[in-house]
C-alpha positions as CSV (number, residue, x, y, z in Angstrom):
1,M,-109.3,49.9,-38.7
2,S,-111.2,53.2,-38.9
3,A,-111.9,54.9,-42.2
4,K,-109.5,57.7,-41.3
5,L,-106.2,57.4,-39.6
6,S,-104.3,60.3,-38.1
7,L,-101.0,61.0,-40.0
8,F,-98.4,63.8,-39.9
9,L,-97.3,65.4,-43.2
10,F,-93.6,65.2,-43.6
11,S,-92.5,68.2,-45.7
12,F,-88.8,67.5,-45.3
13,L,-86.5,65.0,-47.1
14,F,-84.4,62.4,-45.3
15,P,-80.7,63.0,-45.8
16,F,-78.4,60.9,-47.9
17,W,-75.8,58.8,-46.1
18,A,-73.0,57.0,-48.0
19,S,-69.7,55.8,-46.7
20,A,-67.0,53.2,-47.2
21,Q,-65.2,51.5,-44.3
22,G,-62.0,49.6,-44.2
23,V,-62.4,46.3,-42.4
24,Q,-60.1,43.3,-41.8
25,N,-61.3,40.2,-43.6
26,P,-60.6,37.2,-41.3
27,D,-60.1,34.9,-44.3
28,N,-57.5,37.2,-45.9
29,K,-54.5,39.0,-44.7
30,F,-55.5,42.0,-46.8
31,S,-58.2,44.4,-45.8
32,T,-61.2,45.0,-48.0
33,R,-63.4,47.9,-48.3
34,Q,-67.0,47.5,-47.3
35,I,-69.8,49.4,-49.1
36,H,-72.3,51.2,-46.9
37,E,-75.0,53.3,-48.7
38,E,-78.3,54.6,-47.6
39,Q,-80.3,56.7,-50.0
40,Y,-83.5,57.5,-51.8
41,V,-83.4,56.0,-55.3
42,P,-85.7,57.2,-58.1
43,I,-87.9,54.3,-59.0
44,N,-90.8,54.6,-61.5
45,G,-91.8,58.1,-60.5
46,I,-91.0,58.3,-56.8
47,E,-88.0,58.1,-54.6
48,Q,-87.7,54.9,-52.6
49,W,-85.4,54.1,-49.6
50,V,-82.7,51.6,-50.3
51,T,-79.8,50.4,-48.1
52,I,-76.7,48.6,-49.5
53,N,-74.2,47.0,-47.1
54,G,-71.4,44.4,-47.6
55,N,-68.4,43.4,-49.6
56,P,-68.4,45.1,-53.0
57,S,-66.5,42.2,-54.6
58,K,-69.3,39.7,-53.7
59,P,-72.8,38.9,-55.1
60,I,-75.9,40.9,-54.4
61,I,-78.8,39.7,-52.3
62,L,-81.9,41.8,-52.7
63,F,-84.4,41.2,-49.8
64,L,-88.1,41.8,-50.3
65,H,-89.9,42.4,-47.0
66,G,-93.3,41.2,-46.1
67,G,-96.5,43.0,-45.1
68,P,-96.9,44.6,-47.5
69,G,-95.7,47.7,-45.6
70,S,-93.4,46.0,-43.1
71,P,-89.8,46.8,-43.9
72,I,-87.0,45.1,-42.0
73,T,-84.3,47.8,-42.7
74,P,-84.4,48.8,-38.9
75,Y,-83.3,45.2,-37.9
76,I,-80.8,44.1,-40.5
77,D,-77.7,44.7,-38.3
78,V,-78.8,41.8,-36.2
79,L,-80.5,39.6,-38.7
80,Y,-78.1,39.7,-41.6
81,K,-74.9,41.4,-40.5
82,D,-72.9,38.2,-40.9
83,L,-73.9,38.0,-44.6
84,E,-72.0,41.2,-45.3
85,K,-68.6,39.4,-45.4
86,D,-69.7,37.2,-48.3
87,F,-72.5,39.3,-50.0
88,I,-73.8,42.8,-50.7
89,V,-77.0,42.9,-48.7
90,V,-79.7,45.2,-50.1
91,Q,-82.9,46.2,-48.3
92,W,-85.7,48.2,-49.9
93,D,-88.6,50.0,-48.2
94,Q,-91.1,49.2,-50.9
95,R,-93.7,51.7,-52.3
96,G,-96.1,52.5,-49.5
97,S,-93.9,51.4,-46.7
98,G,-91.5,52.8,-44.1
99,R,-89.3,55.7,-45.2
100,T,-90.5,55.4,-48.7
101,Y,-94.1,56.1,-47.6
102,G,-93.0,59.0,-45.3
103,H,-90.8,60.6,-48.0
104,N,-93.5,60.9,-50.6
105,N,-95.9,63.4,-49.1
106,P,-98.5,61.2,-47.3
107,P,-101.7,62.9,-46.2
108,E,-102.5,64.1,-42.7
109,E,-105.4,61.7,-42.7
110,L,-105.7,58.4,-44.6
111,T,-109.0,59.0,-46.3
112,P,-111.0,57.0,-48.8
113,E,-110.2,59.7,-51.4
114,Y,-106.5,59.3,-50.9
115,L,-106.7,55.5,-50.9
116,K,-108.7,55.5,-54.2
117,A,-106.3,58.1,-55.8
118,H,-103.2,56.2,-54.7
119,P,-103.7,52.5,-55.1
120,L,-101.0,49.9,-54.8
121,T,-101.0,47.2,-57.5
122,L,-99.0,44.1,-57.9
123,D,-97.9,45.0,-61.5
124,Q,-96.7,48.4,-60.3
125,M,-94.6,46.9,-57.4
126,T,-93.3,44.2,-59.7
127,N,-92.1,46.8,-62.1
128,D,-90.5,48.7,-59.1
129,G,-88.6,45.6,-58.2
130,I,-87.3,45.1,-61.7
131,T,-86.3,48.7,-62.0
132,L,-84.4,48.6,-58.7
133,S,-82.7,45.3,-59.8
134,Q,-81.5,47.0,-63.0
135,Y,-80.3,50.0,-61.0
136,L,-78.3,47.7,-58.6
137,L,-76.7,45.8,-61.4
138,Q,-75.5,49.0,-63.1
139,H,-74.6,50.8,-59.9
140,L,-72.6,47.9,-58.4
141,G,-71.2,46.5,-61.6
142,K,-72.7,43.0,-61.3
143,K,-74.3,40.6,-63.7
144,K,-77.1,39.1,-61.7
145,I,-78.7,39.1,-58.2
146,I,-79.9,36.6,-55.7
147,L,-83.6,37.5,-55.0
148,S,-85.1,36.7,-51.6
149,G,-88.7,37.3,-50.5
150,T,-90.6,36.7,-47.3
151,S,-94.4,36.5,-47.0
152,W,-95.8,39.3,-49.2
153,G,-92.3,39.7,-50.5
154,S,-92.5,36.0,-51.7
155,A,-95.4,36.8,-53.9
156,L,-93.7,39.9,-55.2
157,G,-90.4,38.0,-55.6
158,L,-92.0,35.2,-57.7
159,K,-93.6,37.8,-60.0
160,I,-90.3,39.7,-60.4
161,A,-88.3,36.5,-61.1
162,T,-90.9,35.2,-63.5
163,K,-91.1,38.5,-65.5
164,A,-87.3,39.2,-65.6
165,P,-85.4,36.0,-65.0
166,E,-82.3,37.3,-66.8
167,L,-81.6,39.5,-63.8
168,F,-81.3,36.8,-61.2
169,Y,-79.1,33.8,-60.2
170,A,-81.9,32.3,-58.1
171,Y,-85.1,33.0,-56.1
172,V,-85.4,32.2,-52.4
173,G,-88.9,32.2,-50.9
174,H,-89.8,32.1,-47.2
175,S,-93.4,31.7,-46.1
176,Q,-94.3,31.5,-49.8
177,I,-97.6,32.9,-50.8
178,V,-99.4,30.7,-53.3
179,N,-102.9,32.1,-52.9
180,P,-103.5,34.6,-50.0
181,N,-107.3,34.3,-50.0
182,F,-108.2,32.6,-46.8
183,S,-110.6,29.7,-47.7
184,T,-113.6,28.6,-45.6
185,E,-111.8,25.2,-45.1
186,R,-108.8,27.0,-43.6
187,Y,-111.2,29.1,-41.4
188,A,-112.8,25.9,-40.2
189,R,-109.5,24.4,-39.2
190,L,-108.6,27.5,-37.3
191,Y,-112.0,27.5,-35.6
192,K,-111.4,23.9,-34.5
193,M,-108.1,24.8,-33.0
194,A,-109.8,27.5,-30.9
195,E,-112.6,25.0,-29.9
196,D,-110.1,22.4,-28.9
197,K,-108.3,24.9,-26.7
198,K,-111.6,26.3,-25.4
199,D,-110.2,29.6,-26.4
200,N,-113.3,31.9,-25.8
201,D,-111.5,35.0,-26.9
202,A,-110.5,33.6,-30.3
203,L,-113.9,32.0,-30.7
204,K,-115.6,35.3,-30.1
205,I,-113.5,37.0,-32.8
206,L,-114.1,34.2,-35.3
207,N,-117.8,34.2,-34.6
208,T,-118.0,37.9,-34.9
209,I,-116.2,38.2,-38.3
210,G,-117.7,34.9,-39.7
211,Q,-116.3,33.0,-42.6
212,P,-114.2,34.6,-45.3
213,P,-114.1,36.5,-47.7
214,Y,-114.3,39.8,-45.8
215,A,-115.6,43.1,-47.1
216,S,-113.6,45.1,-44.5
217,A,-109.9,45.4,-43.8
218,K,-110.8,45.4,-40.1
219,N,-112.2,41.9,-40.2
220,S,-109.2,40.6,-42.1
221,G,-107.0,42.1,-39.5
222,L,-108.9,40.4,-36.7
223,L,-108.5,37.0,-38.5
224,Y,-104.8,37.6,-38.8
225,R,-104.7,38.3,-35.0
226,V,-106.0,34.9,-34.2
227,I,-103.7,33.2,-36.7
228,K,-100.7,34.9,-35.2
229,K,-101.8,33.8,-31.7
230,Y,-101.8,30.1,-32.7
231,E,-98.6,30.3,-34.7
232,K,-96.8,31.9,-31.8
233,A,-98.1,29.2,-29.4
234,N,-96.8,26.3,-31.6
235,S,-93.4,27.6,-32.8
236,T,-90.0,28.6,-31.4
237,P,-89.7,32.3,-31.1
238,A,-87.0,34.5,-32.6
239,P,-84.3,35.6,-30.2
240,G,-85.4,38.7,-28.2
241,N,-82.8,41.0,-29.6
242,W,-83.7,40.5,-33.3
243,F,-86.5,43.0,-33.5
244,V,-85.0,45.8,-31.4
245,L,-84.9,48.9,-33.5
246,A,-81.5,50.2,-34.7
247,P,-80.8,53.6,-33.1
248,E,-81.2,55.5,-36.4
249,Y,-84.7,54.2,-36.8
250,D,-85.8,54.5,-33.2
251,N,-87.5,57.9,-33.4
252,E,-91.0,59.2,-33.7
253,K,-90.7,60.2,-37.4
254,D,-89.6,56.7,-38.5
255,R,-92.1,55.1,-36.2
256,K,-94.9,57.1,-37.8
257,N,-93.7,56.2,-41.3
258,R,-93.7,52.5,-40.4
259,E,-97.1,52.5,-38.7
260,D,-98.9,54.7,-41.3
261,G,-97.3,52.8,-44.2
262,D,-98.3,49.5,-42.7
263,D,-102.0,50.7,-42.5
264,Y,-102.0,52.0,-46.0
265,S,-100.4,48.9,-47.5
266,F,-102.5,46.5,-45.5
267,V,-105.8,48.1,-46.7
268,N,-104.5,47.8,-50.3
269,F,-103.5,44.2,-49.8
270,V,-106.7,42.9,-48.3
271,G,-109.1,45.5,-49.8
272,D,-112.0,47.3,-48.2
273,Q,-115.4,47.6,-49.9
274,K,-116.6,50.6,-47.8
275,L,-113.4,52.5,-48.6
276,G,-113.6,51.6,-52.2
277,V,-110.2,49.9,-52.2
278,Q,-109.6,46.8,-54.4
279,S,-107.7,43.9,-52.9
280,M,-104.2,43.5,-54.3
281,G,-104.0,40.0,-52.9
282,A,-107.1,38.8,-54.7
283,S,-105.2,38.8,-58.0
284,I,-102.5,36.4,-56.7
285,D,-102.7,32.8,-57.7
286,M,-99.3,31.2,-58.3
287,M,-100.8,27.8,-59.3
288,K,-102.4,29.6,-62.2
289,D,-99.9,32.2,-63.2
290,N,-96.4,31.2,-62.0
291,L,-95.7,27.5,-62.5
292,N,-92.8,28.1,-64.9
293,V,-89.8,30.0,-63.4
294,K,-86.6,30.1,-65.4
295,V,-84.2,30.4,-62.4
296,P,-83.5,28.0,-59.5
297,V,-86.1,28.2,-56.8
298,Y,-85.7,27.5,-53.1
299,L,-88.7,27.5,-50.7
300,I,-88.4,27.7,-46.9
301,Q,-91.6,26.6,-45.1
302,G,-92.5,26.7,-41.4
303,E,-94.3,23.5,-40.4
304,E,-96.5,25.6,-38.0
305,D,-97.4,28.3,-40.6
306,I,-101.2,28.8,-40.7
307,L,-101.2,31.9,-42.9
308,T,-99.2,30.3,-45.8
309,P,-99.6,26.6,-44.9
310,K,-97.2,23.8,-45.9
311,E,-100.0,22.0,-47.9
312,M,-100.3,24.9,-50.3
313,S,-96.6,25.6,-50.7
314,R,-95.8,21.9,-51.2
315,K,-98.5,21.5,-53.8
316,Y,-97.1,24.5,-55.6
317,F,-93.5,23.3,-55.3
318,D,-94.4,19.9,-56.7
319,A,-96.1,21.5,-59.8
320,L,-93.4,24.1,-60.3
321,K,-91.0,23.8,-63.3
322,A,-87.6,25.4,-62.7
323,P,-84.0,24.6,-63.6
324,K,-83.5,23.5,-60.0
325,K,-85.8,23.5,-57.0
326,E,-85.4,22.6,-53.3
327,Y,-88.0,22.6,-50.5
328,F,-87.1,23.1,-46.8
329,L,-89.7,22.2,-44.2
330,L,-88.7,23.5,-40.8
331,P,-90.2,22.1,-37.6
332,K,-91.2,24.6,-34.8
333,A,-91.2,27.4,-37.4
334,A,-94.3,29.3,-38.3
335,H,-94.9,32.3,-40.6
336,G,-92.3,34.6,-39.2
337,F,-88.5,34.5,-38.6
338,N,-86.7,32.4,-36.0
339,Q,-83.2,31.0,-35.8
340,S,-83.9,28.0,-38.0
341,V,-85.3,30.2,-40.8
342,V,-82.3,32.5,-40.8
343,D,-79.8,29.6,-40.6
344,T,-81.5,28.0,-43.6
345,Q,-81.5,31.2,-45.5
346,Y,-77.7,31.6,-44.9
347,K,-77.2,27.9,-46.0
348,I,-79.1,28.5,-49.2
349,F,-77.5,31.8,-50.1
350,R,-74.0,30.3,-49.7
351,S,-74.9,27.3,-51.9
352,I,-76.1,29.3,-54.9
353,K,-73.7,29.3,-57.8
354,T,-72.8,32.8,-58.8
355,N,-69.9,32.2,-61.1
């Protein structure tokens, strides 16, 4: 990644859309009214993009996307549409990502000066999540929320659930981050995979960047590229239609928001010495800071996940103290989504007691 990235300055505001639609409930002869809201919500000093869809008489699920900087709002009609009969599904473009990034006057160029003046911190984003949860409870007239986090969102989710357990029925983590700092032992295992496959392209990258830790975001990105390659080779992919952009997000403006927000957030997550950016991920250690969670915890782990491996999440799960805990190890799943991951999420959500 270069020190400067070309960006467009968006001086306009995205409009507010909100509507309610009458639908026929197949389990009930009476129709129910579905909630459908898309708007910018003021959260701790900036407006952040939030979508709310589902049955207003049902419990809330708040999804925390990964990345950071990788919102899944453009894909929810395929991934989670079926949940809207039984839940209120809430998606949030977090600070520094997607429409939230584009809405808050990003610079024309992502410079070291801008990065140093606008850092992302785990505490800041944890407080954002708590503020949003409080808003949702008041806005929708509910007592508690089911909190679900994926990858980066799993680190954020555990922090939120630990700090404000009174707001949540349960926490569901997928590809749970325990400690995101890639160790030399994990690098050695990845290197051996490449050697065994006689993968000269991967070996060239690994030899070039050397062992972690890395001073530049670029080298971290190259490591992630090799990890993704081997996870993809050893796991069942998601259906091809899952990550096709919804029409309202399939435009140049939203594409720029996602790409630029992803760059900005990634640099903040891994850090970059030359750019003067501290690593947000370096402060995460769940074994040290989050072994006591006062809500039920469910962890979904892909057996082929290299980035957040089963050995780390299982060790954390075994040490974790919670009112209830369950661990789901999925074969042929890696760090990302596939059918078995989403099926397991659905199963867990529907099992959580919300009465």
